[in-house]
Every structure is written in structure tokens, then in C-alpha cells.
C-alpha positions in Angstrom: 17.2 23.0 -47.2 20.0 24.4 -45.0 20.2 23.6 -41.3 19.9 27.3 -40.5 16.7 27.7 -42.6 15.3 24.5 -41.3 16.0 25.6 -37.7 14.5 29.1 -38.4 11.3 27.6 -39.7 11.1 25.3 -36.8 11.6 28.1 -34.3 8.8 30.1 -36.0 6.6 27.1 -35.6 7.5 26.9 -31.9 6.3 30.5 -31.5 3.0 29.9 -33.4 2.3 26.9 -31.3 3.2 28.5 -28.0 1.0 31.5 -28.8 -2.0 29.2 -28.7 -1.3 27.9 -25.2 0.9 30.3 -23.3 0.2 33.7 -21.9 2.2 36.3 -23.9 4.2 37.5 -20.9 5.7 34.1 -20.5 6.2 33.4 -24.2 9.6 35.2 -24.6 11.0 33.6 -21.6 10.0 30.1 -22.7 11.2 30.8 -26.3 14.6 31.9 -25.1 15.0 28.8 -23.0 13.9 26.5 -25.8 16.5 28.2 -28.1 19.2 27.7 -25.6 18.7 24.0 -25.6 19.3 23.7 -29.4 23.0 23.0 -29.1 23.0 19.7 -30.9 21.0 18.1 -33.7 19.8 15.5 -31.2 18.3 18.2 -29.0 16.7 19.9 -32.0 15.2 16.6 -33.1 13.8 15.9 -29.6 12.3 19.4 -29.6 10.7 18.7 -33.0 9.2 15.5 -31.7 7.8 17.3 -28.6 6.4 20.1 -30.7 4.7 17.6 -33.0 3.0 16.0 -29.9 1.8 19.4 -28.6 0.5 20.3 -32.1 -1.5 17.1 -32.3 -3.1 17.7 -28.9 -4.0 21.3 -30.0 -5.7 19.8 -33.1 -7.6 17.3 -31.0 -8.7 20.0 -28.6 -9.7 22.4 -31.4 -11.7 19.5 -33.0 -13.5 18.8 -29.8 -14.3 22.5 -29.3 -15.8 22.8 -32.8 -18.2 19.9 -32.3 
């Protein structure tokens, strides 16, 4: 998978995750800022790690709310 495609899929995943926890008016501003920090592979890898942590918390919260 190319870096561009991988990054595009990751960025789409960011949007889907943020839509669950952020007010829509702030979403574009946050997204633009996140994208601006993707200058190196190390920064992108760090963002992937953080996104994974956030997604795990969302799954936990969703599970608790469904009980």
C-alpha cells in the first residue's frame, strides 16, 4: 500500500473518530491542525498511536453505555 493511500485512509479514520467526540464546528479546525503535523513518518506514527488509544476509549465507553 502506498504511503499516500495509507495516509489518506488514516486521515479518513481521524475524521470518523473525531466526529464521535468533537462538536462539528471544531472538527475542521482540529483536522487541519492534525494534518499540519504530518510532516514526518515519525509524527504520522505517533498520531496513529494516539488515534488507536482514543478509539479504544470510545469502544470502552460505548460498551459501558450499552450495558
